[in-house]
Wavefront OBJ file of the C-alpha trace (Angstrom):
o trace
v 0.000 0.000 0.000
v 0.961 3.624 -0.499
v -0.686 6.966 0.172
v -1.535 9.933 -2.054
v -2.513 13.221 -0.395
v -3.825 16.685 -1.206
v -4.758 19.536 1.105
v -5.699 23.192 1.129
v -6.852 25.820 3.597
v -8.844 28.858 2.462
v -9.806 31.958 4.437
v -13.318 31.863 2.964
v -15.540 34.755 1.924
v -16.244 36.362 5.301
v -13.472 35.859 7.871
v -10.662 38.386 8.231
v -8.100 35.751 9.186
v -7.597 32.017 8.765
v -7.665 30.242 12.113
v -7.451 26.745 10.583
v -4.209 24.761 10.439
v -3.603 21.677 8.283
v -0.830 19.189 8.985
v 0.038 16.723 6.223
v 2.982 14.530 7.240
v 3.168 11.469 4.951
v 6.577 10.527 6.360
v 4.841 10.013 9.717
v 1.651 8.609 8.162
v 0.006 11.430 10.121
v -2.710 13.836 8.967
v -4.283 16.590 11.078
v -6.820 19.403 10.695
v -7.403 21.910 13.504
v -9.926 24.757 13.581
v -9.178 27.597 15.994
v -12.284 28.801 17.744
v -13.448 31.923 15.922
v -14.736 33.716 18.995
v -11.393 33.507 20.732
v -8.644 35.976 19.930
v -5.878 33.386 19.684
v -7.667 30.637 17.813
v -5.064 30.620 15.054
v -2.324 30.122 17.651
v -4.215 27.285 19.298
v -4.809 25.408 16.025
v -1.159 25.754 15.065
v -0.059 24.500 18.498
v -2.321 21.466 18.162
v -0.875 20.458 14.794
v 2.701 21.122 15.903
v 2.195 18.993 19.005
v 0.991 16.052 16.934
v 3.946 16.393 14.582
v 6.532 16.787 17.338
v 5.303 13.919 19.500
v 4.582 11.511 16.655
v 8.114 12.049 15.351
v 9.136 10.082 18.450
v 7.114 7.033 17.429
v 7.821 4.465 14.708
v 6.724 5.340 11.195
v 3.715 3.250 10.168
v 4.405 -0.442 10.500
v 7.938 0.026 11.843
v 8.451 -1.842 15.096
v 11.566 0.129 16.039
v 11.490 1.765 19.460
v 10.573 5.457 19.771
v 13.499 7.884 19.942
v 12.602 8.578 23.588
v 10.880 5.516 24.966
v 11.039 6.844 28.542
v 9.033 9.877 27.468
v 6.361 7.723 25.837
v 6.115 5.353 28.800
v 5.492 8.324 31.068
v 2.961 9.825 28.647
v 1.023 6.628 27.963
v 1.415 4.872 31.270
v 1.189 1.086 31.124
v 0.654 -0.399 27.644
v -0.405 -3.936 26.943
v 2.299 -6.257 25.682
v 2.825 -5.926 21.950
v 0.809 -2.710 21.627
v 2.226 -0.530 18.870
v 3.422 2.998 19.713
v 1.642 4.227 16.602
v -1.834 3.141 17.677
v -4.940 4.806 19.046
v -3.524 5.129 22.559
v -0.694 7.348 21.321
v -3.064 9.564 19.346
v -5.290 9.989 22.389
v -2.344 10.841 24.613
v -1.005 13.272 22.044
v -4.351 15.079 21.897
v -4.360 15.264 25.694
v -0.821 16.661 25.646
v -1.859 19.267 23.067
v -4.806 20.203 25.264
v -2.529 20.793 28.249
v -0.100 22.893 26.215
v -2.855 25.071 24.762
v -4.611 25.438 28.121
v -1.400 26.520 29.851
v -0.552 28.924 27.027
v -4.031 30.413 27.239
v -3.752 30.827 30.976
v -0.410 32.607 30.650
v -1.854 34.858 27.968
v -4.855 35.672 30.165
v -2.578 36.622 33.051
v -0.540 38.933 30.835
v -3.656 40.518 29.342
v -5.379 40.674 32.741
v -8.552 39.070 31.403
v -10.879 36.834 33.360
v -10.461 33.604 31.385
v -8.056 31.895 28.969
v -8.637 32.830 25.324
v -7.241 29.912 23.328
v -9.194 26.991 21.915
v -9.303 24.721 18.881
v -10.969 21.635 17.494
v -8.827 18.857 16.040
v -9.131 15.681 13.996
v -6.078 13.469 13.446
v -5.603 10.301 11.387
v -2.689 7.889 11.324
v -2.395 5.067 8.787
v -0.386 1.924 9.463
v 0.155 0.570 5.963
v 1.929 -2.601 7.100
v -0.723 -3.643 9.594
v -3.377 -2.155 7.317
v -5.048 -0.202 10.078
v -6.232 3.391 10.421
v -6.556 5.083 13.799
v -8.036 8.492 14.474
v -8.987 10.880 17.259
v -10.988 14.072 17.354
v -12.144 16.808 19.712
v -14.843 19.287 18.657
v -16.556 19.350 15.271
v -13.751 18.949 12.752
v -14.618 15.730 10.941
v -13.243 12.576 9.358
v -15.125 10.967 6.456
v -14.246 7.752 4.616
v -15.173 6.838 1.049
v -15.189 3.097 0.408
v -16.889 1.177 -2.362
v -18.799 4.239 -3.497
v -20.223 4.824 -0.006
v -19.510 7.846 2.195
v -19.299 7.317 5.955
v -18.818 9.881 8.725
v -16.319 8.351 11.142
v -16.578 10.994 13.897
v -19.505 12.199 16.015
v -19.131 15.918 16.715
v -18.656 17.086 20.281
v -21.882 19.091 20.030
v -25.452 18.786 21.283
v -26.395 16.906 18.100
v -23.263 14.778 17.952
v -23.453 13.561 21.547
v -26.479 11.401 20.700
v -24.257 9.300 18.412
v -21.200 9.084 20.665
v -21.704 5.393 21.443
v -23.326 4.450 18.144
v -21.629 2.414 15.421
v -23.021 4.644 12.664
v -23.097 8.437 12.515
v -25.434 10.042 9.939
v -23.427 11.720 7.190
v -25.840 14.653 7.292
v -25.283 15.228 11.029
v -26.363 18.797 11.706
v -23.649 21.344 12.508
v -23.871 23.749 15.435
v -21.415 26.146 17.032
v -22.400 24.832 20.454
v -19.300 22.751 21.200
v -19.166 20.677 24.365
v -15.469 19.807 23.962
v -12.450 21.600 22.485
v -8.717 21.624 23.076
v -7.441 24.277 25.467
v -10.701 25.208 27.181
v -10.200 23.086 30.288
v -7.330 21.131 31.769
v -9.300 17.934 31.162
v -10.651 16.945 27.768
v -12.609 14.002 26.391
v -10.812 12.678 23.318
v -12.946 10.535 21.024
v -11.311 8.029 18.712
v -11.393 4.659 17.043
v -9.583 2.321 14.652
v -10.564 0.333 11.571
v -8.987 -1.834 8.908
v -7.493 -0.110 5.867
v -8.489 -1.277 2.406
v -7.040 -0.343 -0.994
v -8.810 2.661 -2.512
v -10.014 3.971 0.861
v -10.311 7.750 0.609
v -10.324 9.807 3.806
v -11.448 13.409 4.109
v -10.367 15.415 7.144
v -12.009 18.845 7.244
v -13.015 21.828 9.308
v -16.648 22.858 9.538
v -16.017 25.436 6.829
v -16.314 22.426 4.510
v -18.719 20.027 6.244
v -20.949 22.821 7.518
v -21.320 24.375 4.065
v -21.465 21.350 1.748
v -24.225 18.701 1.968
v -23.114 15.103 2.384
v -24.605 14.260 -1.011
v -22.334 16.827 -2.656
v -19.296 15.606 -0.717
v -20.045 12.098 -1.987
v -20.491 13.326 -5.565
v -17.270 15.373 -5.524
v -15.166 12.591 -4.041
v -16.619 10.088 -6.523
v -15.569 12.063 -9.600
v -13.185 10.166 -11.955
v -10.600 12.952 -11.768
v -7.365 13.528 -9.881
v -7.274 13.845 -6.109
v -6.417 17.533 -6.436
v -9.354 18.135 -8.761
v -11.737 16.424 -6.365
v -10.423 18.535 -3.506
v -10.722 21.747 -5.485
v -14.316 20.890 -6.422
v -15.226 20.360 -2.793
v -13.538 23.588 -1.702
v -15.253 25.542 -4.473
v -18.651 24.208 -3.406
v -17.970 25.444 0.139
v -17.036 28.892 -1.175
v -19.988 29.011 -3.555
v -22.304 28.207 -0.643
v -21.192 31.435 1.027
v -17.781 30.613 2.470
v -18.909 31.829 5.887
v -15.988 30.194 7.668
v -12.387 29.221 7.006
v -12.480 26.107 4.815
v -9.781 23.454 5.191
v -9.608 19.920 3.856
v -7.067 17.138 3.625
v -7.558 14.109 1.363
v -5.754 10.835 2.082
v -6.061 8.155 -0.623
v -4.840 4.627 0.121
v -3.531 2.912 -3.002
v -2.072 -0.429 -3.954
v 1.703 -0.251 -4.634
l 1 2 3 4 5 6 7 8 9 10 11 12 13 14 15 16 17 18 19 20 21 22 23 24 25 26 27 28 29 30 31 32 33 34 35 36 37 38 39 40 41 42 43 44 45 46 47 48 49 50 51 52 53 54 55 56 57 58 59 60 61 62 63 64 65 66 67 68 69 70 71 72 73 74 75 76 77 78 79 80 81 82 83 84 85 86 87 88 89 90 91 92 93 94 95 96 97 98 99 100 101 102 103 104 105 106 107 108 109 110 111 112 113 114 115 116 117 118 119 120 121 122 123 124 125 126 127 128 129 130 131 132 133 134 135 136 137 138 139 140 141 142 143 144 145 146 147 148 149 150 151 152 153 154 155 156 157 158 159 160 161 162 163 164 165 166 167 168 169 170 171 172 173 174 175 176 177 178 179 180 181 182 183 184 185 186 187 188 189 190 191 192 193 194 195 196 197 198 199 200 201 202 203 204 205 206 207 208 209 210 211 212 213 214 215 216 217 218 219 220 221 222 223 224 225 226 227 228 229 230 231 232 233 234 235 236 237 238 239 240 241 242 243 244 245 246 247 248 249 250 251 252 253 254 255 256 257 258 259 260 261 262 263 264 265 266 267 268 269
C-alpha cells in the first residue's frame, strides 16, 4: 500500500483571518486538521499549536508499520502509562495521549496569555481531527475533539467516522453509525485548550485499498451537503481536482468560515 494526499486551507468569503491549520505529514503517516475557535482571539495560535504537538510527538514514534522503538521511549512510557504487551506505539492510545498533551499545552498557554492581558479567562481553543495510517498492519486510527470531521469513502459509499462534540453529535457518541448529514452547530461541548481535562474521542478500523479519507473543518462540512461531498469525491478525476471541487462548493455556498480539507487516498503499490 501507499498513500496519495492533497490539502488546502482557504480563508473563505467572510473571515478576516484564517484560524485553521492543516498538517500533512506522509513521512509520519500522520494527517491533522485543527480549527481555531473563531470567537477567541488566539484561535489561530491554538490550532497551530495542536498540529505542531501532533507532529513533534509523533516524530518520536515508529513510522507506520515500523516496530523500532521510539526515539525517547522513557518519554512515551510516562505519557502513555502502562501499555499492553505488543501494543504498537503508533496506535490509538498514542493519538489519544497526544491530543491530551496538546490540550494541556494550549490550556497553559491560554492561561499565561490571560494573566498577561489581565482578562478573566483563557482565550485559546481549537478543534482537532487526526488520522494515522499503518500501511503494514493495514489499520487506520483516528482521534478528534470538537466538530472537525473525518469521512471515509469506500466502495462508493460515504461514511462519517466521527460524532461531533456538540449537542447533536453527543447522541451518536456510542453508536456504530453516525449520519453523514449530522447537523452542525457552534455549540461545542469539547475543544482543546478550554479546560485542563478533555474528552478525546477516537477509534480504529482496517485499511483497504482505494479507501479515501477526508479530514475537514466545519467550513467544509458545515457548508457542503453530504450528497455533494459524496459526488465530488466520486468524480473520476485527480485527487487535487476532487479537492478543489469540494472547496469551491464550500465557497460558492457562502464561504462563511475558514475552509480546510485534507484528502488521504490509500492505493495499492
